[in-house]
All heavy atoms as TSV, in Angstrom:
chain	resi	resn	atom	element	x	y	z
A	1	MET	N	N	4.479	0.778	16.851
A	1	MET	CA	C	5.206	1.621	15.907
A	1	MET	C	C	5.682	0.756	14.753
A	1	MET	O	O	6.193	-0.321	14.946
A	1	MET	CB	C	6.379	2.264	16.635
A	1	MET	CG	C	7.246	3.100	15.741
A	1	MET	SD	S	8.525	3.917	16.663
A	1	MET	CE	C	9.825	2.731	16.492
A	2	SER	N	N	5.536	1.228	13.570
A	2	SER	CA	C	5.952	0.489	12.388
A	2	SER	C	C	7.102	1.236	11.730
A	2	SER	O	O	6.922	2.296	11.163
A	2	SER	CB	C	4.776	0.366	11.443
A	2	SER	OG	O	5.207	-0.163	10.218
A	3	GLU	N	N	8.284	0.691	11.799
A	3	GLU	CA	C	9.424	1.320	11.157
A	3	GLU	C	C	10.136	0.298	10.300
A	3	GLU	O	O	10.015	-0.890	10.507
A	3	GLU	CB	C	10.396	1.937	12.168
A	3	GLU	CG	C	11.110	0.956	13.042
A	3	GLU	CD	C	10.372	0.637	14.323
A	3	GLU	OE1	O	9.566	1.442	14.780
A	3	GLU	OE2	O	10.604	-0.449	14.844
A	4	SER	N	N	10.854	0.770	9.304
A	4	SER	CA	C	11.529	-0.114	8.377
A	4	SER	C	C	12.899	-0.542	8.896
A	4	SER	O	O	13.524	-1.394	8.309
A	4	SER	CB	C	11.668	0.571	7.023
A	4	SER	OG	O	12.409	1.759	7.166
A	5	ILE	N	N	13.338	0.036	9.963
A	5	ILE	CA	C	14.652	-0.277	10.513
A	5	ILE	C	C	14.492	-1.098	11.780
A	5	ILE	O	O	13.612	-0.846	12.583
A	5	ILE	CB	C	15.467	1.002	10.781
A	5	ILE	CG1	C	16.858	0.646	11.221
A	5	ILE	CG2	C	14.805	1.885	11.782
A	5	ILE	CD1	C	17.802	1.821	11.223
A	6	LYS	N	N	15.349	-2.096	11.913
A	6	LYS	CA	C	15.313	-2.928	13.107
A	6	LYS	C	C	16.021	-2.196	14.245
A	6	LYS	O	O	17.085	-1.629	14.073
A	6	LYS	CB	C	16.008	-4.259	12.820
A	6	LYS	CG	C	15.928	-5.219	13.968
A	6	LYS	CD	C	16.616	-6.521	13.632
A	6	LYS	CE	C	16.496	-7.423	14.844
A	6	LYS	NZ	N	17.642	-8.287	14.990
A	7	LYS	N	N	15.402	-2.242	15.401
A	7	LYS	CA	C	15.976	-1.580	16.578
A	7	LYS	C	C	17.268	-2.296	16.973
A	7	LYS	O	O	17.275	-3.504	17.170
A	7	LYS	CB	C	14.963	-1.632	17.721
A	7	LYS	CG	C	15.421	-0.938	18.965
A	7	LYS	CD	C	14.335	-0.991	20.017
A	7	LYS	CE	C	14.769	-0.348	21.308
A	7	LYS	NZ	N	13.713	-0.409	22.310
A	8	PRO	N	N	18.376	-1.553	17.092
A	8	PRO	CA	C	19.645	-2.183	17.475
A	8	PRO	C	C	19.665	-2.516	18.969
A	8	PRO	O	O	18.868	-1.999	19.754
A	8	PRO	CB	C	20.685	-1.105	17.154
A	8	PRO	CG	C	19.930	0.176	17.290
A	8	PRO	CD	C	18.517	-0.125	16.867
A	9	ARG	N	N	20.579	-3.377	19.336
A	9	ARG	CA	C	20.779	-3.660	20.753
A	9	ARG	C	C	21.399	-2.425	21.384
A	9	ARG	O	O	22.376	-1.879	20.876
A	9	ARG	CB	C	21.714	-4.849	20.934
A	9	ARG	CG	C	21.095	-6.153	20.431
A	9	ARG	CD	C	21.949	-7.294	20.795
A	9	ARG	NE	N	21.702	-7.526	22.214
A	9	ARG	CZ	C	22.126	-8.561	22.893
A	9	ARG	NH1	N	22.854	-9.459	22.287
A	9	ARG	NH2	N	21.851	-8.699	24.170
A	10	MET	N	N	20.794	-1.988	22.469
A	10	MET	CA	C	21.310	-0.806	23.166
A	10	MET	C	C	20.882	-0.883	24.622
A	10	MET	O	O	19.932	-1.582	24.959
A	10	MET	CB	C	20.816	0.479	22.510
A	10	MET	CG	C	19.322	0.709	22.595
A	10	MET	SD	S	18.787	2.233	21.782
A	10	MET	CE	C	18.329	1.593	20.195
A	11	THR	N	N	21.597	-0.148	25.433
A	11	THR	CA	C	21.237	-0.094	26.845
A	11	THR	C	C	20.023	0.803	27.015
A	11	THR	O	O	19.683	1.587	26.119
A	11	THR	CB	C	22.389	0.464	27.699
A	11	THR	OG1	O	22.607	1.837	27.318
A	11	THR	CG2	C	23.675	-0.336	27.530
A	12	GLN	N	N	19.385	0.698	28.152
A	12	GLN	CA	C	18.249	1.570	28.440
A	12	GLN	C	C	18.689	3.030	28.450
A	12	GLN	O	O	17.958	3.908	27.988
A	12	GLN	CB	C	17.607	1.202	29.780
A	12	GLN	CG	C	16.331	1.972	30.075
A	12	GLN	CD	C	15.235	1.694	29.057
A	12	GLN	OE1	O	14.952	0.539	28.755
A	12	GLN	NE2	N	14.626	2.740	28.516
A	13	GLU	N	N	19.894	3.291	28.919
A	13	GLU	CA	C	20.410	4.660	28.945
A	13	GLU	C	C	20.571	5.206	27.527
A	13	GLU	O	O	20.247	6.364	27.251
A	13	GLU	CB	C	21.744	4.743	29.696
A	13	GLU	CG	C	21.630	4.525	31.178
A	13	GLU	CD	C	21.545	3.044	31.581
A	13	GLU	OE1	O	21.870	2.152	30.754
A	13	GLU	OE2	O	21.121	2.768	32.712
A	14	GLU	N	N	21.096	4.366	26.618
A	14	GLU	CA	C	21.248	4.800	25.225
A	14	GLU	C	C	19.887	5.073	24.591
A	14	GLU	O	O	19.716	6.067	23.889
A	14	GLU	CB	C	21.992	3.738	24.413
A	14	GLU	CG	C	23.459	3.625	24.765
A	14	GLU	CD	C	24.140	2.451	24.098
A	14	GLU	OE1	O	23.497	1.394	23.908
A	14	GLU	OE2	O	25.337	2.595	23.777
A	15	GLU	N	N	18.939	4.202	24.853
A	15	GLU	CA	C	17.598	4.390	24.307
A	15	GLU	C	C	16.958	5.674	24.846
A	15	GLU	O	O	16.392	6.464	24.090
A	15	GLU	CB	C	16.722	3.192	24.642
A	15	GLU	CG	C	15.371	3.233	23.976
A	15	GLU	CD	C	14.578	1.952	24.148
A	15	GLU	OE1	O	15.102	0.961	24.675
A	15	GLU	OE2	O	13.403	1.971	23.744
A	16	ASP	N	N	17.073	5.885	26.147
A	16	ASP	CA	C	16.528	7.106	26.760
A	16	ASP	C	C	17.193	8.353	26.192
A	16	ASP	O	O	16.530	9.360	25.928
A	16	ASP	CB	C	16.702	7.073	28.277
A	16	ASP	CG	C	15.855	6.011	28.955
A	16	ASP	OD1	O	14.923	5.466	28.316
A	16	ASP	OD2	O	16.134	5.713	30.136
A	17	GLU	N	N	18.506	8.287	25.998
A	17	GLU	CA	C	19.238	9.431	25.463
A	17	GLU	C	C	18.762	9.773	24.054
A	17	GLU	O	O	18.523	10.945	23.734
A	17	GLU	CB	C	20.738	9.141	25.447
A	17	GLU	CG	C	21.561	10.267	24.869
A	17	GLU	CD	C	23.033	9.939	24.774
A	17	GLU	OE1	O	23.396	8.764	24.590
A	17	GLU	OE2	O	23.819	10.891	24.876
A	18	ILE	N	N	18.594	8.770	23.216
A	18	ILE	CA	C	18.136	9.013	21.850
A	18	ILE	C	C	16.736	9.610	21.858
A	18	ILE	O	O	16.449	10.565	21.129
A	18	ILE	CB	C	18.214	7.727	21.007
A	18	ILE	CG1	C	19.686	7.439	20.690
A	18	ILE	CG2	C	17.402	7.860	19.713
A	18	ILE	CD1	C	19.937	6.138	19.967
A	19	GLU	N	N	15.854	9.083	22.683
A	19	GLU	CA	C	14.498	9.630	22.761
A	19	GLU	C	C	14.524	11.088	23.224
A	19	GLU	O	O	13.849	11.943	22.651
A	19	GLU	CB	C	13.628	8.796	23.703
A	19	GLU	CG	C	13.238	7.451	23.135
A	19	GLU	CD	C	12.442	7.558	21.843
A	19	GLU	OE1	O	11.414	8.265	21.808
A	19	GLU	OE2	O	12.858	6.926	20.854
A	20	THR	N	N	15.313	11.381	24.230
A	20	THR	CA	C	15.407	12.748	24.747
A	20	THR	C	C	15.980	13.687	23.693
A	20	THR	O	O	15.451	14.783	23.477
A	20	THR	CB	C	16.281	12.778	26.018
A	20	THR	OG1	O	15.690	11.927	26.999
A	20	THR	CG2	C	16.423	14.184	26.566
A	21	LEU	N	N	17.035	13.258	23.026
A	21	LEU	CA	C	17.654	14.102	22.007
A	21	LEU	C	C	16.723	14.355	20.834
A	21	LEU	O	O	16.600	15.499	20.368
A	21	LEU	CB	C	18.948	13.456	21.502
A	21	LEU	CG	C	20.122	13.482	22.463
A	21	LEU	CD1	C	21.234	12.583	21.959
A	21	LEU	CD2	C	20.624	14.905	22.640
A	22	THR	N	N	16.065	13.313	20.346
A	22	THR	CA	C	15.195	13.504	19.187
A	22	THR	C	C	13.999	14.380	19.526
A	22	THR	O	O	13.613	15.238	18.736
A	22	THR	CB	C	14.750	12.158	18.585
A	22	THR	OG1	O	14.134	11.354	19.587
A	22	THR	CG2	C	15.925	11.405	17.991
A	23	LYS	N	N	13.450	14.213	20.707
A	23	LYS	CA	C	12.340	15.073	21.129
A	23	LYS	C	C	12.819	16.521	21.281
A	23	LYS	O	O	12.098	17.460	20.949
A	23	LYS	CB	C	11.730	14.572	22.428
A	23	LYS	CG	C	10.943	13.291	22.239
A	23	LYS	CD	C	10.431	12.760	23.558
A	23	LYS	CE	C	9.696	11.444	23.381
A	23	LYS	NZ	N	9.243	10.885	24.659
A	24	GLY	N	N	14.035	16.694	21.764
A	24	GLY	CA	C	14.609	18.033	21.897
A	24	GLY	C	C	14.817	18.705	20.540
A	24	GLY	O	O	14.591	19.908	20.393
A	25	LEU	N	N	15.229	17.919	19.541
A	25	LEU	CA	C	15.408	18.476	18.205
A	25	LEU	C	C	14.073	18.902	17.601
A	25	LEU	O	O	13.996	19.917	16.906
A	25	LEU	CB	C	16.116	17.460	17.298
A	25	LEU	CG	C	17.586	17.213	17.637
A	25	LEU	CD1	C	18.134	16.060	16.819
A	25	LEU	CD2	C	18.426	18.462	17.448
A	26	VAL	N	N	13.027	18.157	17.877
A	26	VAL	CA	C	11.698	18.534	17.402
A	26	VAL	C	C	11.252	19.835	18.085
A	26	VAL	O	O	10.666	20.711	17.444
A	26	VAL	CB	C	10.686	17.386	17.618
A	26	VAL	CG1	C	9.267	17.840	17.332
A	26	VAL	CG2	C	11.049	16.192	16.749
A	27	MET	N	N	11.552	19.977	19.364
A	27	MET	CA	C	11.229	21.230	20.071
A	27	MET	C	C	11.990	22.402	19.460
A	27	MET	O	O	11.434	23.493	19.307
A	27	MET	CB	C	11.557	21.116	21.563
A	27	MET	CG	C	10.561	20.274	22.320
A	27	MET	SD	S	8.907	20.970	22.243
A	27	MET	CE	C	9.031	22.210	23.501
A	28	ARG	N	N	13.247	22.181	19.078
A	28	ARG	CA	C	14.023	23.230	18.414
A	28	ARG	C	C	13.340	23.641	17.111
A	28	ARG	O	O	13.321	24.814	16.758
A	28	ARG	CB	C	15.453	22.762	18.127
A	28	ARG	CG	C	16.331	22.676	19.347
A	28	ARG	CD	C	17.732	22.204	18.986
A	28	ARG	NE	N	18.408	23.125	18.098
A	28	ARG	CZ	C	19.161	24.149	18.488
A	28	ARG	NH1	N	19.368	24.362	19.772
A	28	ARG	NH2	N	19.734	24.944	17.606
A	29	ASP	N	N	12.806	22.646	16.380
A	29	ASP	CA	C	12.075	22.947	15.141
A	29	ASP	C	C	10.914	23.882	15.443
A	29	ASP	O	O	10.697	24.862	14.733
A	29	ASP	CB	C	11.510	21.668	14.511
A	29	ASP	CG	C	12.568	20.715	13.976
A	29	ASP	OD1	O	13.742	21.120	13.856
A	29	ASP	OD2	O	12.198	19.559	13.682
A	30	LYS	N	N	10.151	23.561	16.478
A	30	LYS	CA	C	8.981	24.359	16.835
A	30	LYS	C	C	9.360	25.787	17.217
A	30	LYS	O	O	8.613	26.723	16.976
A	30	LYS	CB	C	8.218	23.704	17.985
A	30	LYS	CG	C	7.501	22.436	17.577
A	30	LYS	CD	C	6.771	21.834	18.744
A	30	LYS	CE	C	6.064	20.559	18.332
A	30	LYS	NZ	N	5.293	19.977	19.412
A	31	MET	N	N	10.540	25.931	17.836
A	31	MET	CA	C	10.997	27.257	18.257
A	31	MET	C	C	11.764	27.971	17.141
A	31	MET	O	O	12.277	29.065	17.337
A	31	MET	CB	C	11.860	27.128	19.507
A	31	MET	CG	C	11.082	26.574	20.677
A	31	MET	SD	S	11.938	26.485	22.281
A	31	MET	CE	C	13.585	26.020	21.896
A	32	LYS	N	N	11.844	27.305	15.985
A	32	LYS	CA	C	12.517	27.855	14.805
A	32	LYS	C	C	13.995	28.171	15.052
A	32	LYS	O	O	14.540	29.160	14.536
A	32	LYS	CB	C	11.769	29.067	14.264
A	32	LYS	CG	C	10.329	28.763	13.934
A	32	LYS	CD	C	9.751	29.746	12.987
A	32	LYS	CE	C	8.294	29.506	12.669
A	32	LYS	NZ	N	7.883	28.220	12.289
A	33	LEU	N	N	14.634	27.308	15.834
A	33	LEU	CA	C	16.073	27.425	16.063
A	33	LEU	C	C	16.817	26.672	14.969
A	33	LEU	O	O	16.251	25.786	14.329
A	33	LEU	CB	C	16.430	26.840	17.436
A	33	LEU	CG	C	15.851	27.593	18.635
A	33	LEU	CD1	C	16.115	26.820	19.923
A	33	LEU	CD2	C	16.431	28.989	18.716
A	34	PRO	N	N	18.090	27.013	14.748
A	34	PRO	CA	C	18.858	26.313	13.699
A	34	PRO	C	C	18.882	24.799	13.957
A	34	PRO	O	O	18.960	24.355	15.100
A	34	PRO	CB	C	20.262	26.900	13.831
A	34	PRO	CG	C	20.067	28.216	14.504
A	34	PRO	CD	C	18.878	28.047	15.404
A	35	LYS	N	N	18.819	24.066	12.863
A	35	LYS	CA	C	18.859	22.602	12.969
A	35	LYS	C	C	20.283	22.152	13.276
A	35	LYS	O	O	21.236	22.660	12.699
A	35	LYS	CB	C	18.375	21.953	11.681
A	35	LYS	CG	C	16.898	22.198	11.446
A	35	LYS	CD	C	16.390	21.384	10.288
A	35	LYS	CE	C	14.962	21.735	10.000
A	35	LYS	NZ	N	14.014	20.758	10.415
A	36	ILE	N	N	20.385	21.194	14.194
A	36	ILE	CA	C	21.686	20.626	14.549
A	36	ILE	C	C	21.637	19.105	14.457
A	36	ILE	O	O	22.373	18.394	15.144
A	36	ILE	CB	C	22.136	21.083	15.960
A	36	ILE	CG1	C	21.094	20.687	17.013
A	36	ILE	CG2	C	22.454	22.563	15.988
A	36	ILE	CD1	C	21.566	20.889	18.446
A	37	ASP	N	N	20.798	18.603	13.554
A	37	ASP	CA	C	20.598	17.161	13.413
A	37	ASP	C	C	21.902	16.417	13.120
A	37	ASP	O	O	22.202	15.409	13.756
A	37	ASP	CB	C	19.617	16.853	12.284
A	37	ASP	CG	C	18.286	17.553	12.439
A	37	ASP	OD1	O	18.078	18.245	13.448
A	37	ASP	OD2	O	17.456	17.405	11.536
A	38	LYS	N	N	22.620	16.877	12.116
A	38	LYS	CA	C	23.841	16.164	11.690
A	38	LYS	C	C	24.889	16.140	12.795
A	38	LYS	O	O	25.513	15.109	13.031
A	38	LYS	CB	C	24.427	16.798	10.420
A	38	LYS	CG	C	23.525	16.684	9.233
A	38	LYS	CD	C	23.306	15.245	8.841
A	38	LYS	CE	C	22.385	15.166	7.640
A	38	LYS	NZ	N	21.896	13.825	7.395
A	39	GLU	N	N	25.068	17.268	13.461
A	39	GLU	CA	C	26.050	17.320	14.537
A	39	GLU	C	C	25.665	16.371	15.672
A	39	GLU	O	O	26.506	15.651	16.209
A	39	GLU	CB	C	26.188	18.743	15.095
A	39	GLU	CG	C	26.700	19.764	14.098
A	39	GLU	CD	C	25.603	20.393	13.246
A	39	GLU	OE1	O	24.453	19.920	13.264
A	39	GLU	OE2	O	25.917	21.370	12.532
A	40	THR	N	N	24.394	16.374	16.016
A	40	THR	CA	C	23.909	15.516	17.088
A	40	THR	C	C	24.040	14.052	16.690
A	40	THR	O	O	24.455	13.216	17.487
A	40	THR	CB	C	22.446	15.854	17.433
A	40	THR	OG1	O	22.360	17.244	17.722
A	40	THR	CG2	C	21.969	15.063	18.627
A	41	GLU	N	N	23.701	13.743	15.450
A	41	GLU	CA	C	23.822	12.361	14.963
A	41	GLU	C	C	25.268	11.888	15.017
A	41	GLU	O	O	25.543	10.754	15.429
A	41	GLU	CB	C	23.299	12.279	13.531
A	41	GLU	CG	C	23.406	10.899	12.937
A	41	GLU	CD	C	22.971	10.847	11.487
A	41	GLU	OE1	O	22.154	11.682	11.056
A	41	GLU	OE2	O	23.453	9.956	10.787
A	42	GLN	N	N	26.196	12.745	14.611
A	42	GLN	CA	C	27.613	12.362	14.593
A	42	GLN	C	C	28.159	12.077	15.983
A	42	GLN	O	O	29.145	11.353	16.123
A	42	GLN	CB	C	28.455	13.447	13.911
A	42	GLN	CG	C	28.192	13.558	12.432
A	42	GLN	CD	C	28.498	12.280	11.689
A	42	GLN	OE1	O	29.544	11.670	11.877
A	42	GLN	NE2	N	27.570	11.856	10.853
A	43	GLN	N	N	27.522	12.595	17.008
A	43	GLN	CA	C	27.961	12.349	18.382
A	43	GLN	C	C	27.480	11.002	18.912
A	43	GLN	O	O	27.903	10.577	19.976
A	43	GLN	CB	C	27.487	13.477	19.291
A	43	GLN	CG	C	28.129	14.801	18.951
A	43	GLN	CD	C	27.497	15.962	19.680
A	43	GLN	OE1	O	26.516	15.805	20.398
A	43	GLN	NE2	N	28.066	17.147	19.487
A	44	ARG	N	N	26.575	10.338	18.182
A	44	ARG	CA	C	26.078	9.013	18.577
A	44	ARG	C	C	27.030	7.956	18.054
A	44	ARG	O	O	27.677	8.157	17.016
A	44	ARG	CB	C	24.685	8.727	17.994
A	44	ARG	CG	C	23.615	9.767	18.245
A	44	ARG	CD	C	23.090	9.919	19.656
A	44	ARG	NE	N	23.987	10.296	20.693
A	44	ARG	CZ	C	24.369	11.543	21.014
A	44	ARG	NH1	N	23.963	12.557	20.349
A	44	ARG	NH2	N	25.183	11.755	22.025
A	45	PRO	N	N	27.107	6.820	18.724
A	45	PRO	CA	C	27.919	5.723	18.181
A	45	PRO	C	C	27.398	5.310	16.804
A	45	PRO	O	O	26.193	5.374	16.544
A	45	PRO	CB	C	27.711	4.590	19.191
A	45	PRO	CG	C	27.258	5.255	20.451
A	45	PRO	CD	C	26.513	6.491	20.012
A	46	GLU	N	N	28.291	4.893	15.938
A	46	GLU	CA	C	27.939	4.509	14.561
A	46	GLU	C	C	26.769	3.524	14.513
A	46	GLU	O	O	25.857	3.660	13.703
A	46	GLU	CB	C	29.162	3.893	13.867
A	46	GLU	CG	C	28.919	3.463	12.452
A	46	GLU	CD	C	28.831	4.613	11.470
A	46	GLU	OE1	O	29.545	5.613	11.658
A	46	GLU	OE2	O	28.044	4.504	10.514
A	47	ARG	N	N	26.759	2.561	15.409
A	47	ARG	CA	C	25.733	1.506	15.401
A	47	ARG	C	C	24.341	2.032	15.742
A	47	ARG	O	O	23.347	1.375	15.466
A	47	ARG	CB	C	26.110	0.379	16.356
A	47	ARG	CG	C	26.148	0.805	17.809
A	47	ARG	CD	C	26.633	-0.318	18.742
A	47	ARG	NE	N	26.759	0.145	20.095
A	47	ARG	CZ	C	25.743	0.271	20.936
A	47	ARG	NH1	N	24.530	-0.078	20.561
A	47	ARG	NH2	N	25.931	0.718	22.159
A	48	LEU	N	N	24.249	3.244	16.310
A	48	LEU	CA	C	22.957	3.801	16.712
A	48	LEU	C	C	22.467	4.928	15.800
A	48	LEU	O	O	21.369	5.429	15.975
A	48	LEU	CB	C	23.034	4.323	18.150
A	48	LEU	CG	C	23.372	3.298	19.226
A	48	LEU	CD1	C	23.460	3.962	20.583
A	48	LEU	CD2	C	22.356	2.161	19.237
A	49	ARG	N	N	23.269	5.306	14.818
A	49	ARG	CA	C	22.906	6.472	13.998
A	49	ARG	C	C	21.658	6.259	13.152
A	49	ARG	O	O	20.824	7.152	13.046
A	49	ARG	CB	C	24.084	6.887	13.128
A	49	ARG	CG	C	25.196	7.492	13.965
A	49	ARG	CD	C	26.375	7.890	13.143
A	49	ARG	NE	N	27.455	8.302	14.045
A	49	ARG	CZ	C	28.684	8.484	13.662
A	49	ARG	NH1	N	29.017	8.315	12.390
A	49	ARG	NH2	N	29.599	8.834	14.543
A	50	ALA	N	N	21.514	5.091	12.562
A	50	ALA	CA	C	20.311	4.842	11.747
A	50	ALA	C	C	19.070	4.870	12.632
A	50	ALA	O	O	18.029	5.395	12.237
A	50	ALA	CB	C	20.431	3.502	11.023
A	51	TRP	N	N	19.184	4.321	13.837
A	51	TRP	CA	C	18.051	4.345	14.772
A	51	TRP	C	C	17.735	5.779	15.193
A	51	TRP	O	O	16.576	6.172	15.289
A	51	TRP	CB	C	18.354	3.470	15.982
A	51	TRP	CG	C	17.211	3.392	16.944
A	51	TRP	CD1	C	17.131	3.974	18.169
A	51	TRP	CD2	C	15.970	2.704	16.768
A	51	TRP	NE1	N	15.923	3.700	18.756
A	51	TRP	CE2	C	15.190	2.919	17.917
A	51	TRP	CE3	C	15.443	1.933	15.742
A	51	TRP	CZ2	C	13.916	2.395	18.067
A	51	TRP	CZ3	C	14.173	1.410	15.893
A	51	TRP	CH2	C	13.433	1.642	17.052
A	52	PHE	N	N	18.768	6.560	15.430
A	52	PHE	CA	C	18.596	7.976	15.769
A	52	PHE	C	C	17.801	8.678	14.670
A	52	PHE	O	O	16.827	9.381	14.940
A	52	PHE	CB	C	19.966	8.636	15.972
A	52	PHE	CG	C	19.898	10.127	16.160
A	52	PHE	CD1	C	19.656	10.671	17.410
A	52	PHE	CD2	C	20.073	10.989	15.089
A	52	PHE	CE1	C	19.580	12.052	17.588
A	52	PHE	CE2	C	20.008	12.363	15.255
A	52	PHE	CZ	C	19.763	12.894	16.506
A	53	ARG	N	N	18.205	8.474	13.405
A	53	ARG	CA	C	17.499	9.110	12.283
A	53	ARG	C	C	16.048	8.638	12.196
A	53	ARG	O	O	15.149	9.440	11.948
A	53	ARG	CB	C	18.220	8.819	10.960
A	53	ARG	CG	C	19.518	9.588	10.793
A	53	ARG	CD	C	20.088	9.442	9.400
A	53	ARG	NE	N	20.346	8.053	9.025
A	53	ARG	CZ	C	21.471	7.400	9.268
A	53	ARG	NH1	N	22.461	8.000	9.892
A	53	ARG	NH2	N	21.610	6.152	8.875
A	54	ALA	N	N	15.825	7.354	12.416
A	54	ALA	CA	C	14.464	6.813	12.364
A	54	ALA	C	C	13.592	7.412	13.461
A	54	ALA	O	O	12.431	7.768	13.227
A	54	ALA	CB	C	14.501	5.289	12.479
A	55	ARG	N	N	14.131	7.526	14.665
A	55	ARG	CA	C	13.363	8.098	15.774
A	55	ARG	C	C	13.110	9.584	15.561
A	55	ARG	O	O	12.044	10.092	15.877
A	55	ARG	CB	C	14.082	7.867	17.111
A	55	ARG	CG	C	14.181	6.413	17.506
A	55	ARG	CD	C	12.831	5.712	17.506
A	55	ARG	NE	N	11.972	6.261	18.548
A	55	ARG	CZ	C	10.653	6.086	18.595
A	55	ARG	NH1	N	10.030	5.404	17.662
A	55	ARG	NH2	N	9.951	6.610	19.570
A	56	LEU	N	N	14.081	10.294	15.004
A	56	LEU	CA	C	13.893	11.712	14.716
A	56	LEU	C	C	12.777	11.882	13.686
A	56	LEU	O	O	11.892	12.730	13.859
A	56	LEU	CB	C	15.197	12.336	14.213
A	56	LEU	CG	C	15.161	13.824	13.911
A	56	LEU	CD1	C	14.725	14.641	15.133
A	56	LEU	CD2	C	16.529	14.291	13.418
A	57	LYS	N	N	12.784	11.074	12.644
A	57	LYS	CA	C	11.716	11.134	11.644
A	57	LYS	C	C	10.376	10.807	12.291
A	57	LYS	O	O	9.379	11.492	12.033
A	57	LYS	CB	C	12.009	10.167	10.498
A	57	LYS	CG	C	10.934	10.205	9.423
A	57	LYS	CD	C	11.237	9.270	8.299
A	57	LYS	CE	C	10.234	9.280	7.172
A	57	LYS	NZ	N	8.906	9.739	7.408
A	58	PHE	N	N	10.330	9.788	13.134
A	58	PHE	CA	C	9.094	9.414	13.816
A	58	PHE	C	C	8.534	10.581	14.611
A	58	PHE	O	O	7.365	10.924	14.501
A	58	PHE	CB	C	9.346	8.214	14.733
A	58	PHE	CG	C	8.182	7.894	15.621
A	58	PHE	CD1	C	7.105	7.175	15.139
A	58	PHE	CD2	C	8.159	8.343	16.932
A	58	PHE	CE1	C	6.011	6.886	15.965
A	58	PHE	CE2	C	7.075	8.063	17.759
A	58	PHE	CZ	C	5.998	7.344	17.271
A	59	HIS	N	N	9.377	11.222	15.425
A	59	HIS	CA	C	8.919	12.325	16.270
A	59	HIS	C	C	8.526	13.549	15.436
A	59	HIS	O	O	7.559	14.244	15.765
A	59	HIS	CB	C	9.961	12.691	17.327
A	59	HIS	CG	C	10.096	11.668	18.401
A	59	HIS	ND1	N	9.072	11.349	19.258
A	59	HIS	CD2	C	11.127	10.860	18.745
A	59	HIS	CE1	C	9.467	10.404	20.095
A	59	HIS	NE2	N	10.703	10.088	19.801
A	60	ARG	N	N	9.255	13.819	14.354
A	60	ARG	CA	C	8.887	14.943	13.498
A	60	ARG	C	C	7.567	14.682	12.802
A	60	ARG	O	O	6.734	15.578	12.686
A	60	ARG	CB	C	9.996	15.217	12.471
A	60	ARG	CG	C	11.134	15.990	13.086
A	60	ARG	CD	C	12.077	16.502	12.044
A	60	ARG	NE	N	13.036	17.397	12.677
A	60	ARG	CZ	C	14.316	17.458	12.359
A	60	ARG	NH1	N	14.791	16.681	11.410
A	60	ARG	NH2	N	15.112	18.287	12.980
A	61	ASP	N	N	7.381	13.461	12.318
A	61	ASP	CA	C	6.116	13.124	11.664
A	61	ASP	C	C	4.960	13.250	12.657
A	61	ASP	O	O	3.892	13.770	12.329
A	61	ASP	CB	C	6.155	11.710	11.101
A	61	ASP	CG	C	7.049	11.598	9.871
A	61	ASP	OD1	O	7.480	12.633	9.327
A	61	ASP	OD2	O	7.328	10.454	9.456
A	62	ALA	N	N	5.167	12.796	13.873
A	62	ALA	CA	C	4.130	12.860	14.905
A	62	ALA	C	C	3.777	14.320	15.247
A	62	ALA	O	O	2.638	14.632	15.544
A	62	ALA	CB	C	4.571	12.120	16.159
A	63	ALA	N	N	4.790	15.190	15.166
A	63	ALA	CA	C	4.564	16.595	15.489
A	63	ALA	C	C	4.133	17.408	14.271
A	63	ALA	O	O	3.785	18.582	14.404
A	63	ALA	CB	C	5.840	17.203	16.076
A	64	GLY	N	N	4.209	16.797	13.093
A	64	GLY	CA	C	3.836	17.511	11.878
A	64	GLY	C	C	4.945	18.406	11.353
A	64	GLY	O	O	4.700	19.332	10.619
A	65	ASN	N	N	6.204	18.120	11.744
A	65	ASN	CA	C	7.362	18.926	11.327
A	65	ASN	C	C	8.224	18.119	10.364
A	65	ASN	O	O	9.222	17.565	10.750
A	65	ASN	CB	C	8.246	19.301	12.517
A	65	ASN	CG	C	7.534	20.130	13.527
A	65	ASN	OD1	O	6.482	20.673	13.253
A	65	ASN	ND2	N	8.083	20.219	14.708
A	66	ASN	N	N	7.889	18.082	9.113
A	66	ASN	CA	C	8.686	17.279	8.169
A	66	ASN	C	C	9.832	18.046	7.680
A	66	ASN	O	O	10.263	18.873	7.386
A	66	ASN	CB	C	7.831	16.798	7.015
A	66	ASN	CG	C	6.731	15.874	7.527
A	66	ASN	OD1	O	6.736	15.460	8.676
A	66	ASN	ND2	N	5.819	15.577	6.655
Protein backbone atom coordinates (compact mmCIF):
# COMPACT_ATOMS: atom_id res chain seq x y z
CA MET A 1 0.00 0.00 0.00
CA SER A 2 1.33 3.42 -0.88
CA GLU A 3 0.09 6.22 1.32
CA SER A 4 1.44 9.67 2.01
CA ILE A 5 0.90 9.38 5.75
CA LYS A 6 3.15 7.45 8.08
CA LYS A 7 1.38 4.79 10.09
CA PRO A 8 1.31 5.84 13.77
CA ARG A 9 2.27 3.56 16.62
CA MET A 10 -0.85 1.75 17.72
CA THR A 11 -1.90 -1.47 19.33
CA GLN A 12 -3.22 -4.34 17.26
CA GLU A 13 -6.64 -3.68 18.78
CA GLU A 14 -6.55 -0.04 17.65
CA GLU A 15 -5.49 -1.07 14.16
CA ASP A 16 -8.22 -3.71 13.95
CA GLU A 17 -10.81 -1.22 15.19
CA ILE A 18 -9.88 1.35 12.56
CA GLU A 19 -10.00 -1.25 9.80
CA THR A 20 -13.40 -2.50 10.97
CA LEU A 21 -14.82 1.00 11.29
CA THR A 22 -13.57 2.21 7.92
CA LYS A 23 -14.85 -0.89 6.15
CA GLY A 24 -18.19 -0.41 7.91
CA LEU A 25 -18.39 3.19 6.70
CA VAL A 26 -17.79 2.03 3.14
CA MET A 27 -20.62 -0.50 3.55
CA ARG A 28 -22.87 2.34 4.75
CA ASP A 29 -21.97 4.20 1.53
CA LYS A 30 -23.03 1.20 -0.53
CA MET A 31 -26.33 0.99 1.35
CA LYS A 32 -26.83 4.74 0.84
CA LEU A 33 -27.09 5.42 4.56
CA PRO A 34 -26.21 8.86 5.98
CA LYS A 35 -22.49 9.47 6.31
CA ILE A 36 -21.14 9.51 9.86
CA ASP A 37 -17.46 9.93 9.01
CA LYS A 38 -16.82 13.04 11.11
CA GLU A 39 -18.58 11.68 14.18
CA THR A 40 -16.72 8.39 13.94
CA GLU A 41 -13.40 10.18 13.41
CA GLN A 42 -13.96 12.39 16.45
CA GLN A 43 -14.37 9.28 18.61
CA ARG A 44 -10.81 8.16 17.72
CA PRO A 45 -7.83 9.40 19.70
CA GLU A 46 -6.29 12.54 18.17
CA ARG A 47 -3.07 10.70 17.26
CA LEU A 48 -5.02 8.19 15.11
CA ARG A 49 -7.37 10.52 13.24
CA ALA A 50 -5.14 11.17 10.23
CA TRP A 51 -4.59 7.42 9.88
CA PHE A 52 -8.34 6.84 10.16
CA ARG A 53 -8.95 9.32 7.31
CA ALA A 54 -6.22 7.72 5.19
CA ARG A 55 -7.64 4.22 5.69
CA LEU A 56 -11.17 5.42 4.95
CA LYS A 57 -9.96 6.99 1.70
CA PHE A 58 -8.07 3.79 0.85
CA HIS A 59 -11.14 1.59 1.36
CA ARG A 60 -13.44 3.99 -0.51
CA ASP A 61 -11.04 4.19 -3.43
CA ALA A 62 -10.78 0.39 -3.48
CA ALA A 63 -14.57 0.12 -3.52
CA GLY A 64 -15.01 2.88 -6.08
CA ASN A 65 -16.90 5.13 -3.61
CA ASN A 66 -15.19 8.52 -3.72
